C-alpha positions, -999 to +999 in steps of 0.1 A: -139-563-084-161-581-109-148-595-142-174-606-168-178-612-205-204-589-221-218-586-256-216-552-272-239-545-301-222-531-332-235-524-367-218-556-379-229-579-351-221-585-315-186-579-301-177-601-271-157-581-245-142-583-210-158-559-186-141-553-153-160-532-127-142-520-095-157-525-061-179-497-049-210-479-061-194-457-088-199-441-111-163-448-123-142-432-151-140-456-180-110-470-198-113-486-232-085-511-238-076-522-273-061-557-275-029-569-292-032-593-322-035-624-300-068-611-287-088-617-256-072-642-232-062-644-195-033-619-198-057-592-212-081-599-183-053-596-158-042-563-173-078-550-172-081-560-136-050-542-127-064-510-142-098-515-125-081-520-092-072-483-094-109-473-096-116-475-134-143-494-152-126-512-180-139-526-213-117-548-235-135-556-268-127-584-292-117-564-322-119-596-343-155-602-334-165-605-371-145-637-373-161-652-341-159-651-304-125-652-287-103-671-287-102-677-324-071-698-323-051-721-300-030-696-280-010-721-261+028-718-265+029-680-270+061-680-251+077-700-279+090-676-306+083-702-334+048-707-323+043-669-321+054-665-357+031-693-369+001-676-351+008-643-368+004-660-402-031-672-390-040-638-377-030-617-407-065-619-424-082-606-392-056-579-388-060-568-424-098-567-420-095-540-394-096-511-418-098-475-404-135-474-412-142-507-394-121-497-363-137-463-359-172-475-366-168-502-339-153-478-315-184-456-317-204-487-305-179-493-276-182-457-265-220-458-267-220-490-246-200-473-219-220-441-220-252-460-215-241-475-182-252-460-149-219-470-133-198-450-158-190-414-150-203-389-175-179-373-199-150-385-220-132-418-214-096-428-218-082-454-243-051-475-241-039-500-267-011-526-272+007-534-304-019-531-332-043-519-305-022-489-299-021-480-336-059-485-339-065-465-307-047-435-323-072-436-351-100-437-326-090-407-305-085-388-337-120-397-348-137-390-315-117-362-299-147-350-279-153-385-264-118-396-256-097-375-232-064-394-233-046-421-252-018-444-240-002-464-268+023-492-260+047-508-284+025-499-314+037-507-349+031-491-382+019-458-367+039-441-394+037-454-430+038-441-465+001-447-470-022-417-475-042-428-445-012-435-422-024-433-386-001-404-377-016-381-403-049-379-383-034-363-352-045-328-361-080-335-347-067-348-313-075-326-283-067-350-255-033-359-241-013-387-257+014-410-245+035-432-267+058-459-254+080-473-282+099-506-280+135-499-286+140-531-306+110-528-330+114-528-367+077-518-371+084-485-354+119-473-362+137-443-348+131-425-380+093-432-378+092-421-342+109-389-352+083-384-379+055-390-355+068-365-330+073-339-357+037-344-367+024-342-332+044-310-326+031-294-357-005-302-347+000-288-312-009-321-295+000-325-258+021-356-257+050-377-244+069-400-266+094-423-250+116-452-262+120-481-238+157-491-241+162-527-249+125-535-249+112-557-278+079-553-296+051-567-274+071-562-241+040-560-219+026-594-227+037-617-200+024-648-218+046-643-248+083-646-256+086-608-259+078-601-222+101-576-205+093-572-168+112-539-163+096-523-193+062-535-183+064-520-148+075-487-164+044-490-186+021-493-156+036-462-140+032-442-172-003-454-178-016-447-143+001-413-143-018-404-174-051-418-162-049-402-128-040-368-143-068-371-169-095-379-144-079-358-116-081-385-090 
């Protein structure tokens, strides 16, 4: 496979992104991957490559591109809980800048970039997201239901809030299949919030699975951080590929 960094034009400048292309002639079904708060780094490239190894073309955009090209901060020491906490303080302005309007506008540019490629199969793509990426990916599938066939969201936080634009309130427009993997030990997505999400999905008639990963902390898929849980991560891969293979009928 081939892993490169590409520039994706958006209405607010250029977004740098990882692009991973499988071996072969294609065209390939496309998967859009939304990063966690720590951004583009080797772990995200590794994860994109594992998806591409199954025959998917993968795009991982830098959602913080307005602040500069990745990496924006020194990401060494993510396996140190104290270092992780300090980094979050630095990242909060970038996280806060990702309003629903910004995220969905950018997502249109990412989808256009994929659709314009000869090696991408025509038709809808799939999207998967991690932590804040999972939350933002839900907004995107709700905004572009005709362009995104499936969503897999892993250890996403604040999917359910009291805000009038809470992400879960937009699921009524979703037509694709949705999978949620919730970290069992995650105060940003409590059992009560999970129940609210599921009730809303049921009321909207969305095809979905919502699962709690027992004992798993927020951020459990990220092998370069202190939150990594190997067993939960392997379960996540199985769930993701099950959804992708079913979506694209491989």
